[in-house]
BAFIBA-729015 format. One record per residue (C-alpha): chain; x, y, z. Coordinates in steps of 0.5 Angstrom, whole numbers, plus 500, padded with zeros to 3 digits. Layout:
! BAFIBA-729015
<node ch="A" c1="X" c2="Y" c3="Z"/>
...
***
This chain:
! BAFIBA-729015
<node ch="A" c1="635" c2="310" c3="978"/>
<node ch="A" c1="630" c2="315" c3="974"/>
<node ch="A" c1="634" c2="321" c3="975"/>
<node ch="A" c1="640" c2="317" c3="973"/>
<node ch="A" c1="636" c2="315" c3="967"/>
<node ch="A" c1="634" c2="322" c3="965"/>
<node ch="A" c1="641" c2="324" c3="966"/>
<node ch="A" c1="643" c2="319" c3="961"/>
<node ch="A" c1="638" c2="321" c3="956"/>
<node ch="A" c1="640" c2="328" c3="956"/>
<node ch="A" c1="648" c2="326" c3="956"/>
<node ch="A" c1="646" c2="322" c3="950"/>
<node ch="A" c1="642" c2="327" c3="946"/>
<node ch="A" c1="648" c2="332" c3="947"/>
<node ch="A" c1="653" c2="327" c3="945"/>
<node ch="A" c1="649" c2="326" c3="939"/>
<node ch="A" c1="648" c2="333" c3="937"/>
<node ch="A" c1="655" c2="334" c3="938"/>
<node ch="A" c1="656" c2="329" c3="933"/>
<node ch="A" c1="651" c2="332" c3="928"/>
<node ch="A" c1="655" c2="339" c3="929"/>
<node ch="A" c1="661" c2="336" c3="927"/>
<node ch="A" c1="659" c2="332" c3="921"/>
<node ch="A" c1="655" c2="338" c3="919"/>
<node ch="A" c1="662" c2="342" c3="919"/>
<node ch="A" c1="666" c2="337" c3="916"/>
<node ch="A" c1="661" c2="336" c3="910"/>
<node ch="A" c1="661" c2="344" c3="909"/>
<node ch="A" c1="669" c2="344" c3="909"/>
<node ch="A" c1="669" c2="338" c3="904"/>
<node ch="A" c1="666" c2="342" c3="899"/>
<node ch="A" c1="667" c2="349" c3="901"/>
<node ch="A" c1="675" c2="348" c3="899"/>
<node ch="A" c1="673" c2="345" c3="892"/>
<node ch="A" c1="668" c2="351" c3="891"/>
<node ch="A" c1="673" c2="356" c3="892"/>
<node ch="A" c1="678" c2="353" c3="888"/>
<node ch="A" c1="673" c2="353" c3="882"/>
<node ch="A" c1="671" c2="360" c3="883"/>
<node ch="A" c1="678" c2="362" c3="883"/>
<node ch="A" c1="679" c2="358" c3="876"/>
<node ch="A" c1="673" c2="361" c3="873"/>
<node ch="A" c1="675" c2="368" c3="875"/>
<node ch="A" c1="682" c2="367" c3="871"/>
<node ch="A" c1="679" c2="364" c3="865"/>
<node ch="A" c1="674" c2="370" c3="865"/>
<node ch="A" c1="679" c2="375" c3="866"/>
<node ch="A" c1="683" c2="372" c3="860"/>
<node ch="A" c1="677" c2="373" c3="856"/>
<node ch="A" c1="676" c2="380" c3="858"/>
<node ch="A" c1="677" c2="385" c3="852"/>
<node ch="A" c1="680" c2="390" c3="857"/>
<node ch="A" c1="687" c2="391" c3="857"/>
<node ch="A" c1="690" c2="390" c3="864"/>
<node ch="A" c1="696" c2="394" c3="862"/>
<node ch="A" c1="692" c2="400" c3="860"/>
<node ch="A" c1="689" c2="399" c3="867"/>
<node ch="A" c1="696" c2="399" c3="870"/>
<node ch="A" c1="698" c2="405" c3="866"/>
<node ch="A" c1="692" c2="409" c3="866"/>
<node ch="A" c1="693" c2="416" c3="863"/>
<node ch="A" c1="700" c2="414" c3="862"/>
<node ch="A" c1="699" c2="409" c3="857"/>
<node ch="A" c1="698" c2="414" c3="851"/>
<node ch="A" c1="705" c2="417" c3="852"/>
<node ch="A" c1="709" c2="410" c3="852"/>
<node ch="A" c1="712" c2="407" c3="846"/>
<node ch="A" c1="711" c2="400" c3="844"/>
<node ch="A" c1="717" c2="398" c3="846"/>
<node ch="A" c1="716" c2="400" c3="853"/>
<node ch="A" c1="709" c2="397" c3="853"/>
<node ch="A" c1="712" c2="390" c3="851"/>
<node ch="A" c1="717" c2="391" c3="857"/>
<node ch="A" c1="712" c2="393" c3="862"/>
<node ch="A" c1="708" c2="387" c3="860"/>
<node ch="A" c1="714" c2="382" c3="861"/>
<node ch="A" c1="716" c2="385" c3="867"/>
<node ch="A" c1="709" c2="385" c3="870"/>
<node ch="A" c1="708" c2="378" c3="867"/>
<node ch="A" c1="701" c2="380" c3="864"/>
<node ch="A" c1="703" c2="376" c3="858"/>
<node ch="A" c1="701" c2="370" c3="862"/>
<node ch="A" c1="696" c2="365" c3="859"/>
<node ch="A" c1="690" c2="364" c3="864"/>
<node ch="A" c1="693" c2="357" c3="866"/>
<node ch="A" c1="700" c2="359" c3="868"/>
<node ch="A" c1="697" c2="365" c3="872"/>
<node ch="A" c1="692" c2="361" c3="876"/>
<node ch="A" c1="697" c2="356" c3="878"/>
<node ch="A" c1="702" c2="361" c3="880"/>
<node ch="A" c1="697" c2="365" c3="884"/>
<node ch="A" c1="694" c2="358" c3="887"/>
<node ch="A" c1="701" c2="356" c3="889"/>
<node ch="A" c1="703" c2="362" c3="892"/>
<node ch="A" c1="697" c2="362" c3="896"/>
<node ch="A" c1="698" c2="355" c3="898"/>
<node ch="A" c1="705" c2="358" c3="901"/>
<node ch="A" c1="702" c2="364" c3="904"/>
<node ch="A" c1="704" c2="369" c3="899"/>
<node ch="A" c1="698" c2="373" c3="897"/>
<node ch="A" c1="701" c2="376" c3="892"/>
<node ch="A" c1="703" c2="384" c3="890"/>
<node ch="A" c1="697" c2="389" c3="888"/>
<node ch="A" c1="699" c2="393" c3="882"/>
<node ch="A" c1="693" c2="398" c3="883"/>
<node ch="A" c1="696" c2="399" c3="890"/>
<node ch="A" c1="703" c2="398" c3="889"/>
<node ch="A" c1="703" c2="394" c3="896"/>
<node ch="A" c1="702" c2="387" c3="898"/>
<node ch="A" c1="695" c2="384" c3="897"/>
<node ch="A" c1="696" c2="382" c3="905"/>
<node ch="A" c1="697" c2="389" c3="907"/>
<node ch="A" c1="691" c2="392" c3="903"/>
<node ch="A" c1="687" c2="387" c3="906"/>
<node ch="A" c1="690" c2="388" c3="913"/>
<node ch="A" c1="688" c2="396" c3="912"/>
<node ch="A" c1="681" c2="395" c3="909"/>
<node ch="A" c1="678" c2="389" c3="912"/>
<node ch="A" c1="677" c2="392" c3="919"/>
<node ch="A" c1="673" c2="398" c3="916"/>
<node ch="A" c1="669" c2="393" c3="912"/>
<node ch="A" c1="668" c2="388" c3="918"/>
<node ch="A" c1="666" c2="394" c3="923"/>
<node ch="A" c1="661" c2="397" c3="918"/>
<node ch="A" c1="658" c2="390" c3="916"/>
<node ch="A" c1="657" c2="388" c3="923"/>
<node ch="A" c1="654" c2="394" c3="925"/>
<node ch="A" c1="649" c2="394" c3="919"/>
<node ch="A" c1="647" c2="387" c3="921"/>
<node ch="A" c1="646" c2="389" c3="928"/>
<node ch="A" c1="641" c2="394" c3="926"/>
<node ch="A" c1="638" c2="390" c3="921"/>
<node ch="A" c1="636" c2="385" c3="926"/>
<node ch="A" c1="634" c2="389" c3="932"/>
<node ch="A" c1="629" c2="393" c3="927"/>
<node ch="A" c1="627" c2="387" c3="924"/>
<node ch="A" c1="626" c2="383" c3="931"/>
<node ch="A" c1="623" c2="389" c3="934"/>
<node ch="A" c1="618" c2="392" c3="929"/>
<node ch="A" c1="616" c2="385" c3="927"/>
<node ch="A" c1="614" c2="383" c3="934"/>
<node ch="A" c1="610" c2="390" c3="935"/>
<node ch="A" c1="607" c2="389" c3="929"/>
<node ch="A" c1="605" c2="382" c3="930"/>
<node ch="A" c1="602" c2="384" c3="937"/>
<node ch="A" c1="597" c2="389" c3="934"/>
<node ch="A" c1="595" c2="386" c3="928"/>
<node ch="A" c1="591" c2="391" c3="923"/>
<node ch="A" c1="593" c2="397" c3="927"/>
<node ch="A" c1="596" c2="403" c3="925"/>
<node ch="A" c1="603" c2="401" c3="928"/>
<node ch="A" c1="602" c2="394" c3="924"/>
<node ch="A" c1="600" c2="398" c3="917"/>
<node ch="A" c1="606" c2="403" c3="918"/>
<node ch="A" c1="611" c2="398" c3="920"/>
<node ch="A" c1="609" c2="393" c3="914"/>
<node ch="A" c1="609" c2="399" c3="909"/>
<node ch="A" c1="615" c2="402" c3="911"/>
<node ch="A" c1="618" c2="395" c3="910"/>
<node ch="A" c1="615" c2="394" c3="903"/>
<node ch="A" c1="618" c2="401" c3="901"/>
<node ch="A" c1="625" c2="400" c3="904"/>
<node ch="A" c1="625" c2="393" c3="900"/>
<node ch="A" c1="624" c2="396" c3="893"/>
<node ch="A" c1="629" c2="402" c3="894"/>
<node ch="A" c1="636" c2="400" c3="892"/>
<node ch="A" c1="641" c2="401" c3="897"/>
<node ch="A" c1="645" c2="406" c3="893"/>
<node ch="A" c1="639" c2="410" c3="893"/>
<node ch="A" c1="638" c2="410" c3="900"/>
<node ch="A" c1="645" c2="412" c3="901"/>
<node ch="A" c1="644" c2="418" c3="897"/>
<node ch="A" c1="638" c2="420" c3="901"/>
<node ch="A" c1="641" c2="419" c3="907"/>
<node ch="A" c1="647" c2="424" c3="905"/>
<node ch="A" c1="642" c2="429" c3="902"/>
<node ch="A" c1="638" c2="429" c3="909"/>
<node ch="A" c1="643" c2="427" c3="914"/>
<node ch="A" c1="649" c2="431" c3="912"/>
<node ch="A" c1="647" c2="436" c3="907"/>
<node ch="A" c1="640" c2="439" c3="909"/>
<node ch="A" c1="641" c2="437" c3="917"/>
<node ch="A" c1="648" c2="437" c3="918"/>
<node ch="A" c1="648" c2="432" c3="923"/>
<node ch="A" c1="653" c2="427" c3="920"/>
<node ch="A" c1="659" c2="427" c3="915"/>
<node ch="A" c1="658" c2="426" c3="908"/>
<node ch="A" c1="663" c2="421" c3="907"/>
<node ch="A" c1="670" c2="418" c3="910"/>
<node ch="A" c1="671" c2="414" c3="916"/>
<node ch="A" c1="675" c2="419" c3="920"/>
<node ch="A" c1="676" c2="426" c3="921"/>
<node ch="A" c1="680" c2="430" c3="916"/>
<node ch="A" c1="684" c2="433" c3="921"/>
<node ch="A" c1="686" c2="431" c3="928"/>
<node ch="A" c1="687" c2="425" c3="932"/>
<node ch="A" c1="683" c2="418" c3="930"/>
<node ch="A" c1="678" c2="417" c3="936"/>
<node ch="A" c1="672" c2="412" c3="937"/>
<node ch="A" c1="667" c2="418" c3="938"/>
<node ch="A" c1="670" c2="421" c3="931"/>
<node ch="A" c1="669" c2="414" c3="928"/>
<node ch="A" c1="662" c2="412" c3="931"/>
<node ch="A" c1="660" c2="419" c3="928"/>
<node ch="A" c1="662" c2="417" c3="921"/>
<node ch="A" c1="659" c2="410" c3="922"/>
<node ch="A" c1="652" c2="413" c3="923"/>
<node ch="A" c1="649" c2="414" c3="916"/>
<node ch="A" c1="653" c2="408" c3="912"/>
<node ch="A" c1="651" c2="403" c3="918"/>
<node ch="A" c1="644" c2="406" c3="918"/>
<node ch="A" c1="643" c2="405" c3="911"/>
<node ch="A" c1="646" c2="398" c3="911"/>
<node ch="A" c1="642" c2="396" c3="916"/>
<node ch="A" c1="635" c2="399" c3="914"/>
<node ch="A" c1="636" c2="396" c3="907"/>
<node ch="A" c1="637" c2="389" c3="910"/>
<node ch="A" c1="631" c2="390" c3="915"/>
<node ch="A" c1="625" c2="389" c3="911"/>
<node ch="A" c1="625" c2="381" c3="910"/>
<node ch="A" c1="627" c2="380" c3="917"/>
<node ch="A" c1="621" c2="385" c3="920"/>
<node ch="A" c1="616" c2="381" c3="915"/>
<node ch="A" c1="618" c2="374" c3="917"/>
<node ch="A" c1="618" c2="376" c3="924"/>
<node ch="A" c1="611" c2="379" c3="924"/>
<node ch="A" c1="609" c2="373" c3="920"/>
<node ch="A" c1="612" c2="368" c3="925"/>
<node ch="A" c1="610" c2="371" c3="931"/>
<node ch="A" c1="603" c2="372" c3="929"/>
<node ch="A" c1="602" c2="365" c3="927"/>
<node ch="A" c1="605" c2="363" c3="934"/>
<node ch="A" c1="600" c2="368" c3="938"/>
<node ch="A" c1="594" c2="364" c3="935"/>
<node ch="A" c1="597" c2="357" c3="936"/>
<node ch="A" c1="594" c2="353" c3="941"/>
<node ch="A" c1="600" c2="353" c3="946"/>
<node ch="A" c1="600" c2="360" c3="947"/>
<node ch="A" c1="592" c2="360" c3="948"/>
<node ch="A" c1="593" c2="355" c3="953"/>
<node ch="A" c1="598" c2="359" c3="957"/>
<node ch="A" c1="594" c2="365" c3="957"/>
<node ch="A" c1="588" c2="361" c3="959"/>
<node ch="A" c1="592" c2="358" c3="965"/>
<node ch="A" c1="594" c2="365" c3="967"/>
<node ch="A" c1="601" c2="365" c3="965"/>
<node ch="A" c1="604" c2="372" c3="965"/>
<node ch="A" c1="604" c2="375" c3="958"/>
<node ch="A" c1="612" c2="376" c3="959"/>
<node ch="A" c1="613" c2="369" c3="960"/>
<node ch="A" c1="609" c2="367" c3="954"/>
<node ch="A" c1="613" c2="372" c3="949"/>
<node ch="A" c1="619" c2="369" c3="952"/>
<node ch="A" c1="617" c2="362" c3="952"/>
<node ch="A" c1="613" c2="361" c3="946"/>
<node ch="A" c1="613" c2="367" c3="941"/>
<node ch="A" c1="620" c2="369" c3="941"/>
<node ch="A" c1="623" c2="362" c3="940"/>
<node ch="A" c1="618" c2="362" c3="934"/>
<node ch="A" c1="621" c2="368" c3="931"/>
<node ch="A" c1="628" c2="367" c3="932"/>
<node ch="A" c1="629" c2="361" c3="928"/>
<node ch="A" c1="627" c2="363" c3="922"/>
<node ch="A" c1="630" c2="370" c3="923"/>
<node ch="A" c1="637" c2="366" c3="924"/>
<node ch="A" c1="636" c2="362" c3="918"/>
<node ch="A" c1="634" c2="368" c3="914"/>
<node ch="A" c1="640" c2="372" c3="916"/>
<node ch="A" c1="644" c2="367" c3="913"/>
<node ch="A" c1="641" c2="366" c3="907"/>
<node ch="A" c1="641" c2="374" c3="906"/>
<node ch="A" c1="649" c2="375" c3="907"/>
<node ch="A" c1="650" c2="375" c3="900"/>
<node ch="A" c1="646" c2="381" c3="899"/>
<node ch="A" c1="649" c2="384" c3="905"/>
<node ch="A" c1="656" c2="384" c3="902"/>
<node ch="A" c1="653" c2="387" c3="896"/>
<node ch="A" c1="650" c2="392" c3="900"/>
<node ch="A" c1="656" c2="394" c3="904"/>
<node ch="A" c1="660" c2="395" c3="897"/>
<node ch="A" c1="655" c2="400" c3="894"/>
<node ch="A" c1="654" c2="403" c3="901"/>
<node ch="A" c1="662" c2="404" c3="902"/>
<node ch="A" c1="662" c2="407" c3="895"/>
<node ch="A" c1="657" c2="412" c3="896"/>
<node ch="A" c1="660" c2="414" c3="903"/>
<node ch="A" c1="667" c2="413" c3="901"/>
<node ch="A" c1="668" c2="408" c3="907"/>
<node ch="A" c1="675" c2="406" c3="907"/>
<node ch="A" c1="674" c2="398" c3="906"/>
<node ch="A" c1="674" c2="393" c3="901"/>
<node ch="A" c1="669" c2="395" c3="897"/>
<node ch="A" c1="674" c2="401" c3="894"/>
<node ch="A" c1="679" c2="395" c3="893"/>
<node ch="A" c1="674" c2="391" c3="890"/>
<node ch="A" c1="672" c2="396" c3="885"/>
<node ch="A" c1="679" c2="398" c3="883"/>
<node ch="A" c1="682" c2="391" c3="882"/>
<node ch="A" c1="676" c2="389" c3="878"/>
<node ch="A" c1="677" c2="396" c3="873"/>
<node ch="A" c1="684" c2="395" c3="873"/>
<node ch="A" c1="684" c2="387" c3="872"/>
<node ch="A" c1="689" c2="387" c3="878"/>
<node ch="A" c1="688" c2="379" c3="879"/>
<node ch="A" c1="692" c2="377" c3="885"/>
<node ch="A" c1="688" c2="382" c3="889"/>
<node ch="A" c1="681" c2="381" c3="885"/>
<node ch="A" c1="682" c2="374" c3="886"/>
<node ch="A" c1="683" c2="374" c3="893"/>
<node ch="A" c1="677" c2="379" c3="895"/>
<node ch="A" c1="673" c2="375" c3="891"/>
<node ch="A" c1="674" c2="368" c3="894"/>
<node ch="A" c1="674" c2="371" c3="901"/>
<node ch="A" c1="668" c2="374" c3="900"/>
<node ch="A" c1="665" c2="367" c3="898"/>
<node ch="A" c1="668" c2="364" c3="904"/>
<node ch="A" c1="665" c2="369" c3="908"/>
<node ch="A" c1="658" c2="368" c3="905"/>
<node ch="A" c1="659" c2="360" c3="906"/>
<node ch="A" c1="662" c2="361" c3="913"/>
<node ch="A" c1="656" c2="366" c3="915"/>
<node ch="A" c1="651" c2="360" c3="912"/>
<node ch="A" c1="654" c2="355" c3="917"/>
<node ch="A" c1="654" c2="359" c3="923"/>
<node ch="A" c1="647" c2="361" c3="921"/>
<node ch="A" c1="645" c2="353" c3="921"/>
<node ch="A" c1="649" c2="352" c3="927"/>
<node ch="A" c1="645" c2="357" c3="931"/>
<node ch="A" c1="639" c2="354" c3="928"/>
<node ch="A" c1="641" c2="347" c3="931"/>
<node ch="A" c1="642" c2="351" c3="938"/>
<node ch="A" c1="636" c2="354" c3="938"/>
<node ch="A" c1="631" c2="349" c3="936"/>
<node ch="A" c1="633" c2="342" c3="939"/>
<node ch="A" c1="628" c2="338" c3="934"/>
<node ch="A" c1="632" c2="340" c3="928"/>
<node ch="A" c1="637" c2="335" c3="925"/>
<node ch="A" c1="643" c2="337" c3="922"/>
<node ch="A" c1="642" c2="333" c3="915"/>
<node ch="A" c1="645" c2="339" c3="911"/>
***
């Protein structure tokens, strides 16, 4: 009877947790869609109020060699004379039907631009995030195990220095040292200039930009893990476990590591916007063929179909990352309620 009662309690807790997760996901989706719509609306309003002429961005140097009649004809053909309301509602209706529009900057459908560049951005961002989490977790734990030692001082000092240096400065330093001075890695691009594209070649080009992106996101992760692990090591449960003769590895797995992972997961979700911004800067410095160049080009030329989709997609990825971080938080710590 006791076994059945315990099993029933466990099943009840799992069912309640599933309801909490479904409720959390539902609430997030309920306000995410209106938020994305409002962001796209604001983008079209700001573009309409911008002093930049999209026709100049489209024609470039050819603008000064075109007549007034030609400019008017091109403006009408590209529908650049539309008001922000007409342009936004037309874009929104097309997106709702699955048509992302046509990019003037790249002379191809927006879907094709994204399909070509999104995998490269995901590869760089995911690799940078893995590096940041690995460095932050390992460095924070090592520093916490030896508080006040030279290891602790070096790790904390390097974290503070890295936090103060902008990602593009780290990227330039990496190019100077890793590519120019040592010649170990390519200075830019994602594939060899000649020859077939291979995983080895891509990985070789990925090292510098991924390291820069990862190191730029490491400081707060490392300092947070260090603080939480230090607090856990000084807690009564850990002292009691050590007194009872519990093995150090078991203490770390059972008490210290869970205490460090919970805030780490939360912090990763909170800092996702900075990761995306850092990826844009790093891609530009290393000429990485991701979405950063497309975002910069579309903003410079007011290529609204491409700019709007990239802006909305970036926001959606940030919100998705935040949701996944909250779900991971719920999975790690069963005491947390999904009250949003």
